[in-house]
N, C-alpha and C positions, 0 to 999 in steps of 0.2 A: 676128429673124433677117433679114438682108438677102436680097433675092430677085433682085438684079441685080449686075452687075460693079462698078457705081459707086454709092456711098452718099454722100448729101449731108446734112450736119448744119447746121442753121440754128437761130437763136433765133426766138421768137414775134414779135419786133418787126423781123424782117428784111424788107427790100423789095428787089426785084431789078429791074434795068434790062433791057430787051429784049436778048436774045442772051447774057445772062450764063451760063446753063446750058450752052449750046452752046460758048462760049469756054472755060469752066472744064474741059470734057472734052478739049480739044485736047492738053494736055501728056501725057495718057495714051497718046498714040501712041508715046511713048518707053517701052519695056518696063521701064526702070529707074525710072520715076516712081512714087512710092509715095503721094503726096498732093499736093493743090493747095490753095492759099489764094487768095482773091480780095481785092481792096482793100476796106477798111472805112472808112467815113466816120462818125466819132462826132459826133453832134449835141450841142449844149449841153443840159445837164440841165434838164428843166422844173422850175419852182418846186415843183410838187407831189411830185416824186420825192425820195427820201431823198438827203442829201448824202454819205452814206458807205455802202459796201457792207456785207454781213453780216460780212465779214472785217475791217472797220474801215478799209479803204482808200478814198480818195476815188473817187467814181463819175465818172470822167473817163478820158481816155487815160492808161493806166498804162504805165510803162516796161516794155518787153519784156525780161525778165531770163532769161538762159540759165544753167542750173545744170549744172556739169560732170558728165558721165556720164548725163545724163537727156535724153530727147527733148523738144524744144521743141514746144509746140502749134502747129498750122498756123493762124496768125492773120495776117490782112492788115492788122490795125490799125496805124496809124502813130502813134507816140508823139511827144509834144513833147519836145525835149531839156530836160533838167534843168540849170539854170545852175550 
C-alpha cells in the first residue's frame, strides 16, 4: 500500500539523472494530472540477453499500440517507426 501522495514505479535496471524525481512531480501541480511518464532511452541489447521476450516479441523498442477503449500505459519509451 502506498504511503504518500505520489507513487513511482520503476524497473530494477532503471537509472536516474539528477533532478528527475523533482521534475517528474511538477505536472502534479495541475489537479487534473493523473500520471506522469518520463523519457526512456532503450540501450542496445547485450549479447548475453535473450533476443526475444517471454511473449515472443523482440527485446527492443516496441511500437506503442493503443487499443480502443483501454488505458495506455504511461511509457516514455520512444519507438522507432516501422517502415
